[in-house]
C-alpha positions as a printed Julia matrix, in Angstrom:
142×3 Matrix{Float64}:
  93.7   100.44  128.68
  92.13  103.08  126.23
  91.94  102.64  122.34
  93.87  105.85  122.42
  96.77  105.13  124.59
  97.1   101.99  122.85
  97.04  103.47  119.49
  99.01  106.71  120.19
 102.34  105.22  119.73
 101.39  103.84  116.58
  99.94  107.01  115.24
 103.36  108.45  116.31
 105.41  105.8   113.92
 102.9   106.67  111.12
 103.37  110.37  111.41
 107.2   109.83  111.72
 106.91  107.51  108.11
 104.89  110.27  106.55
 107.66  113.03  107.68
 110.46  110.73  106.29
 108.65  110.57  102.72
 108.18  114.54  102.8
 111.3   115.04  103.11
 112.87  112.53  100.93
 110.42  114.02   98.31
 111.34  117.76   99.2
 115.12  116.54   98.92
 114.78  114.64   95.6
 112.58  117.39   94.44
 115.54  119.79   94.71
 118.14  117.62   93.29
 115.9   117.28   90.0
 115.94  121.27   90.34
 119.34  121.91   90.68
 120.37  119.31   88.08
 122.4   117.48   90.67
 120.34  113.96   89.28
 118.99  113.5    85.96
 115.74  111.02   85.91
 117.7   108.34   83.73
 120.4   108.61   86.41
 117.89  107.12   89.09
 114.96  105.49   86.87
 115.96  101.67   87.79
 116.73  102.68   91.35
 120.57  103.12   90.95
 122.44  104.62   93.9
 122.75  108.23   91.94
 121.48  110.34   94.93
 123.19  113.02   96.56
 124.23  111.42  100.1
 121.84  113.48  102.52
 118.87  112.33   99.8
 120.07  109.13   99.97
 120.28  109.12  103.69
 116.54  110.13  103.86
 115.13  107.46  101.64
 116.93  104.93  103.67
 115.61  106.29  106.86
 111.86  105.72  105.03
 112.73  102.75  103.35
 113.62  101.46  107.19
 109.98  102.08  108.36
 108.8    99.55  106.39
 110.8    96.68  107.95
 110.51   96.52  111.9
 107.54   98.63  112.21
 105.62   96.68  110.4
 106.05   94.11  113.11
 104.83   96.62  115.42
 102.1    97.67  113.69
 100.73   94.14  113.96
 101.24   93.39  117.35
  99.36   96.78  118.18
  96.52   95.56  116.04
  96.68   91.98  118.01
  97.06   93.34  121.3
  93.8    95.73  121.07
  91.66   93.0   119.1
  92.86   90.13  121.44
  92.54   92.39  124.55
  96.19   92.02  126.14
  97.22   95.48  125.6
  98.09   96.79  129.07
 100.44   99.22  130.79
 103.44   97.17  130.2
 102.58   97.09  126.38
 102.13  100.73  125.97
 105.3   101.4   127.92
 107.32   99.44  125.69
 105.57  100.86  122.41
 106.75  104.0   123.55
 110.27  102.93  124.04
 109.74  101.4   120.6
 108.44  104.29  118.83
 110.93  106.95  120.54
 114.23  104.78  119.63
 112.4   104.58  115.94
 112.13  108.49  116.04
 115.78  108.93  117.41
 117.33  106.36  114.8
 115.33  108.22  112.12
 116.81  111.51  113.5
 120.48  110.45  113.49
 119.97  109.08  110.21
 119.11  111.8   108.2
 121.51  114.09  109.97
 124.87  113.22  111.18
 124.22  109.69  110.35
 126.69  108.2   113.11
 126.48  104.8   112.46
 127.25  103.78  116.13
 124.51  105.75  117.53
 122.29  104.81  114.7
 122.66  101.31  115.32
 122.63  101.46  119.17
 118.87  103.3   118.69
 117.91  100.22  116.24
 119.07   97.74  118.74
 117.31   98.48  121.36
 114.07   98.92  119.62
 114.75   95.65  118.16
 115.39   94.22  121.51
 112.03   96.05  122.94
 109.7    94.81  120.09
 111.28   91.25  120.72
 110.08   91.51  124.51
 107.06   92.59  123.59
 106.5    89.75  120.85
 107.88   87.15  123.43
 105.48   89.0   126.38
 102.33   88.68  123.7
 103.07   85.09  122.54
 103.19   83.87  126.37
 100.17   85.68  127.1
  98.17   84.16  124.45
  99.47   80.52  125.16
  98.94   80.7   128.58
  95.8    82.81  129.17
  97.86   84.73  131.8
  98.16   88.51  131.11
 101.32   90.46  132.08
């Protein structure tokens, strides 16, 4: 499997993180400019942000939870030469779930829908890790 094919899902996840960061920054800037929030209201991370801004901030923060395990696994897969078609397909499923979860999070925020995308992504990531662990311990590449 080519380096580009293995890393492309990771790059999309990184871009998603930056897009959410920029959205959060734009919303927070707008909140300050409009007077909806004062710096003293949020200086110690108090939950004083308007709902939409809080949604974007929470979605941005989520990108430093489960995706960290995805980043580590992607790097390990490449370094140990275990990354193959199964890994790339599962990586794309994980990343698509993350994008959809983030989209729901910053728009309608329908919990049931958002948690469904999260759950599928989490299960896929667990399967990816299980496959990798078995491959490394047995020397058999799936």
